[in-house]
N, C-alpha and C positions, 0 to 999 in steps of 0.2 A: 504494500500500500504506500503510495507516494506521500511525502511530507506535506503539511499545510504550507501554502506559499509564504506565510510569515516566518515559519520555522526555517524554510529554505533560505529566505533572505537573511535571517539572523546568522545562519551558517556562512553565507557569502560574506557578510560583514566581518565575521570573525576571521575568515580566511584572508580577507583584504587587509585587516589589521596585522595579521601575521606576515603577510607579504611586505608590508611597510617595514617591519623589523628586519626581514630578510634582505631587503634592498640596502639597508644601512650596513649590514655585515657582508654584503655581496655573496650570499650563499645561493649560487646558481642552481645547484642540484635540488635544494629544498624548494626554490622558487618554481622549478619545473613541476614538482609534485603539487604545489599549490595551484598552478595553472590547470593541471589535469583535474584536480578535485573541483575547481571552480567550473570547468566545462561540464562536468557531470551534474553539478547542482543547477547550473543554468538550464541544462536540458530538461530538468524536472519541472521548471516553472511553466505555468500555463501561458498561452499566448497573450491573454488579457488578465491582468492582476486586479484583484478587488481594490476598491478605494482605501480600504484599511491598510494597504501596503505602501501607500504613498510616502510616508515618512521613512520607512525602511529603504525603499528604492532611492530616495533622495540621499540618505546617508551612504548607501553603497556607492552611488555614482560620485559623491563627494570624495570618498576615500579612494576610489579607483582613479579619479583624476589627479589627486595629490600623489598617488603612487607613480602614476605615469610621469609627472613632473620630476619627482625624486629620481626615478630610474634614468630619465633623460639627463638630468644634472650629473648623476653618478657616472653615466657613460662618458660624458664630456670630460670629467676629471680623469677617468681612466685613460681616455684617448690622449690627453695632455701628458700624463705620466708616462705612457708608453712612448710618446714622441720624445720626451726627455731622455728616456732610457736608450732609445735608438740613437739619438744625438751623442750621448755619452759613449756608446759602443763604437760609433764611427770615429770619435776622437781617440779612443784607446787603440783602435785598429790602426789609425794613421800614425800614432805615436810608436806603436810596436813595429810598424814597417820602417820607420825612420831610425829606430835604435839599432846600434850595431849588435850582431849576434854575440851572445854570452855563452862561454863554454861551461857546461855543467860537469865537465871532467875535473876531478880533484887535482889532476896534474897540471891543469893549465889555465 
């Protein structure tokens, strides 16, 4: 027997709150699980929700939008950090190519 729409929406809100925490710690594996669970819950909702669900739908949409903004910001930070790492590696590689070879032999 399917859950009442209110119960399903409450579960969706809980998952979306968890997703918010997972975005902060960048736990991609757990976020994939949340996305799968959310899809299952969304599939259980009727095409038309009763008026009594309006506040729950609003809360869910508000949380989901905030998570999307947080994830976008986190992705931007990650891209910048990866860019800095790439620049650092290029500098180290250039330095390594310019440095004379060093013997690792104890004799020399």
